[in-house]
N, C-alpha and C positions, 0 to 999 in steps of 0.2 A: 301701346308702346310710348308712343309721343306724350301722353299726358303724364306718364311715368317719368319719362325723363325730364320734362317741364317743372313737374312738380319737386323731383330730385335737386334741379336748377336752384329752385326758389328756397328750396331748406337749406341747400349749400352756402347761399346767399345771406341767408338770415344767421346761419352759423357762423358765417365769416364777419358779419357785422359785429356780432358779439365777442368775436374773438381780437377784432381790430382794438378796440378801445382799451382793455385791459394793457397791453402789450405797450401801446402808446402812452396810456396815462401813467405808467409805472414811474414811481417817485426817483428822481435823478438829482442828484446834488448838483449837476451841471445845468440845470434847467434856468433858463433866464427868467427875470420878473416878469417878463410879457407873457412866456409860457406859464407861469404860475399862475398868473391872472386868468388866462383863458381857461386853464384847467380847474381852477376855483371856481370860476362861473359854470361851466359843465356840470362839475359834482357839487354844487350848490344844494341844499334840501329845500332851500325856499322856493325853487323853482323846478317843476316837473319836466316841464317843456321847454328848451332853449333853443333859440333859432339864430344863427348868425346869419347876417341881412345885408342886403344893399335896397336903400328906400325905393330905387326906381327900376329894380331887376324884376321883370314879369313872373319869372318861376318863384320869387319870394314873395310877390304880391298873392299870385295863386294858393300858395301854401299857408300864408298869413290869413285869407279869406277862406279857406276850408276850416283852418282853426277854429277862427272866429264864429264862423257860421254853425259850428257844432259847440258852441260856449266852452272850448278847452281853453283854458289859460295858458299863456306861454309869456316868456321874456324874448324880447327880439333885441339883438344887439347889432346895431347899424353901424357897418364897416365903413361906408362912403363918407368921406370928408374927415376921415383919422389920419393923421399923418403917417402913421405905422400901420397903415391898412394892408400894404404887400406882405409886411412880417406877420401880421396877423393869419392872413390867408395861408402864408406858408406853412405856420404852425399848426393851423387845421388842416393842412394838406398832411403833414407829419401823423397826425392824429386820427384823420379819417380815409387818407388815401387820395384825397381829392381837394383842390383849393377853390371850387367853384361855390357859389353860392345860390340857394340856403343850404346851410349844413345843419341839420335838425338832430338834437338830441333829446332822448326821452330816459328820464331816470338814471342821468349820467352816461349813457350808452348812445353812440352814434346811430341814428335810426335812418337818416337818408336825405336824400335833397328833395326839391319841389315836387316833383312827380310821384315819389316814393311817399310823401306826406300826405299829399292829396289822395292818393289812392289808398293809404292807410287809415285816413279819416273815413273814406267811404266805406271800406269793408270791415271797419271796426277794430282792424289791429291797434290803432294808437290807443283807443279806448280801453281796450284788454291789458296794454301795457300800463297804461295809467292807473289801472284796478289792482295791479300787481304790487305787494309788498316788497 
C-alpha cells in the first residue's frame, strides 16, 4: 500500500509540474518587459534545458555537474550580480511556485530544482524528456 501511495504522490507531483507552467506562462497583456524576457528564455527553441542559477549556490553547482557529466547541454542564467535579481526570482516564483535556485526548465516546462535535476539525470527522466518531440 505504501508503495502505491508513494507512486501516486510522485505521479501527482509530475502532473502538477506540467500544469503549473501553462497557467503561469499564458500570455498576459499586463506582463512586464522582464517577465516577457524570462518567459522568452524559458520557451526558447534554441535551449532545451534552461537553468536559472546563482554561481555560488551549492545546489546549482550540483545540478550543473550532473547535467555536464552526462553531456546534457543547458543554458545557465546566472542571477547573482544582476540589479534586478529579486524581481527575477519573484517572477520565477510566480511561474514555478518557488523562487529558490536552481529553477530548471526542460522543453519550456518547469522540471524542478537541484535535487530533482540530479535525480532526473541519474534515473534517465531528463534524457527521456529531451528525446520527446
